[in-house]
N, C-alpha and C positions, 0 to 999 in steps of 0.2 A: 591549543593550538591554535594558531592563526587561520584568519579567513581563508587567504591561498591556497595553503596547507589542506584545510580542512576539502577546498573543492575539486583539488587536486588528487588527493587522497579518494572520494568520490568520484572522478574522471575510470584514475585506476580501476578501484576493489567494486566498484557497483553497474557505474554504466558501460563499460567498454567491454566487463564481464557479463551482464549480461546480455547484452548483443552479440557475444560471442557462443552464449549457452542456447539463448532465445527457442533454438528446435528441442533440443533433446527436454529444457524444464517447461517447456507447454505441455511432453508428453505426460509431466506428472502434474501437473494440474488443469481438472479440470471437474472435482466435485464440489459446488458453494457449500461451503462454510454454514453451517445451521442457523448462527447467529444471522449471521449477516443475510442468509437468502429469509428466514422473517422480517429485519427490515425491509427489505426493497419490496416483499411482497407485501405489507402494513401500508404503504403509500398509496392515498387516495387516488383513483384517474384524473388524468391531466398534470400531472406531479413530475417537474422537471427537474435533472441533477447532475449531475457530476461523479464521474465513478477517475476519480486521481492517481493514479499508479495502477492502470487498469490490467496490463500483465499479458497475458493473453486473450485477456478478453472474457474470461468465463461467468464475470457476474452480467455481462448482456446475457445471458441465456437464460436466468433468474424470471421465472414465471409469473409477468406482469402485465401483461399486453398496456395496459392504462397510463405507464406512465413513459418519458422518453432519458434517455439517458446520454450526455456527450463525454466518452472516455478516452484518456490523454497515455500517454507514460512517455517517462525519456526514453527509454530504449524503441528507438526506431525499428529494429528488427522484430521486437513483440509487439508492437502498432500494426505493420503489417501480418501476423497472424490474426490479431483480433480483427486489423479489416474484413481482410479474406473469406474469415471467418463467419461474418457478419448473422449472429449467433440470435441473433434481438428482433424483435420486431418496432423497436424503433430507437436508433441511434446513432451515432456519427463518431468518427478515432481520428484521434489526433495526435502527431509530439508535438508535448508541450513540458515547461519544465517544472516540478511539483512546488516552488519558490515562488517563480514567476508565469500561472499561471495566462493567457493570453482572454482570461473572461472577467465580462461585468461585474458589477460588485454589487452586492445587494438580489440577487435575481432569481435565484434557484430555490425552491423548494428541499431541495436535500441533496447531501453530497456523501462519498464514502470511500476511503482509502483508508487499503486493509495491506496492511503488512509495508510500508513506504516511509515513513516517519523517522523510521529507526534505520536508515539505511543515509539521514546524515550526522555529517559527526561533529558538528559540537552540539551545544545545546541551544546556542541562539541560532543555530541555522534549523535547528528540530522546531523549537517553538516560530521562526516564519515556516516554517513549513508548516503548522499547524494552521498560522491566520490566514494563508493561504487557503488553507480548508474551506475557513470562517467564512470568508470573507469574501464567498459566492452566493451565500444562502439570505433569505430575504427574515430581515428585521423586524421584531413581532413577539409580543408576549406570547409565554407557551405555543399550542396551536397555532397561533398564526404566522409563526416566524419557522423559519426552515430547521432543519436540523439536519446532522455531521454524523457519522458511522466510524470510527476512527481504530485501527487495532495496530499494534505492535509487539515484539518479540517478548514473553519475558524474562528477564532474569531469574527469579522463579522456576526450573524448569528440572526440581530435583527428581520426581517422579516420568521422566522422561531419557528417552536414550540418550539424548546430550548431556543431560546432568546437569548444569549448569544451576547454582544456587545462591543463598545468599553468603557475601566473602568470598566471591570470585568477580573477576576482573567486569567490568558493564562495557567496555567496549572491545571486540573480540573479530577473528579471521574466519571466517566459518566455509569450509570448503568443498566445491561442487564436484563431481568426480563423475569424469566421461571414458569411456572406452571405447575402441571401436580396433578392425581389425584389419591393417595395410593390404593383406593380399590370403588370397586364400594356403592356410596351412599355418602362416606366422604365425605368435601370440601377441594376444590384445596387446595396444598403445593404450595405455592410461597417461590422464591429463585431467589436473587439477586445477582448478580455481578457488581464489579466495574472494570470499566479497566480505563486506564492511558491514554491521552491525553495532548499535548499540545496544548493549540490552536492557527494558526497565526495569525497573524494581517498582512493589506495589508502591499507587499512591503518584507517580510519579509524572505517568500520561495525568493524571486531571491537574497536576503544577504545571505542568508544560499546557494547556487548554487554556488555564488561568491568566497565565503572564501573557497569552494569545488573545483574551478578550472575550473568554468562552468560559460558559456556564455547564455545569456537567448534568445532567438530567438521569442518566441513567450508568454506570457502570459494572465490568464484572473482570473472569475469566474462564477462556475457555481452551483448552487445545495447545497448551504455554502463552498463552498470547493473553496481553490485556487489553480491553477494549469498552470504550465509552461513546455516548451518544451526549452530542453537545450541542447548542443554539451559541448565536452571539448576543 
C-alpha cells in the first residue's frame, strides 16, 4: 500500500470514525487494564511521561500522585473528553499525530501507547509510530533510561468472541455499532462504523520495536493483546 493510500485509509477508518463515536466509545472505556495500571504505579515519584493515543484519558486516573503525564490523541473529540474530565493530579492533554509527536527527544522517563499502533495501515508507518514512542525516552542503561509500554491487538484471539486466529487476515475492518431512537415509538436507528486494525501475530511487535531502534525488556499477552516494555 502506498503512503498516500495508507494515510487516506487511516483518515476515513480511524480518525474520522473516532471523532464520530467519541462519546459512545468513552462510555465503554473506563477500567484500566491490570498490566498498564501496574506499569504506571511502579514508576518512581517525579517521573514525567507521555500517554500517546490517550483516548478518553482513562489512564490519567491511575492512582500514582507522584507522576506527571502529557497525554495526546489524534481525535480532537476524545481529547476534549479527556481534558474535561481532568482525572489526574498531574496531566496536560492535547491533540497530536502519533507519528509526528511535537515533543522533545530524550526527555521523558516513561511512555505508554495503548491500542494505538495497530491503527496504522503499513508496517513502515507502524514502525514509525513505535519510533515516535521511543524517541521521547531518556537514553541510558537499564534503570537509568526511560521505558515505554506498548499494547496492540493480537491475531491470536481464538478463545475470544471475535475468534480471529492464525491463518486469518491480519488487516481487518472492525465494526462499531451505535443505536438510537429518532422519536418516541419509532424503531431504533442503527449505525455501523468500520475501524481499521492490523492484528499483530506473535513476535511481530518485538520485530517492530527492534526495527524502530528499541530493546524489549519484558513482553507478554493479555486480553487478546500483545504487549511489550521497551527502552531505546
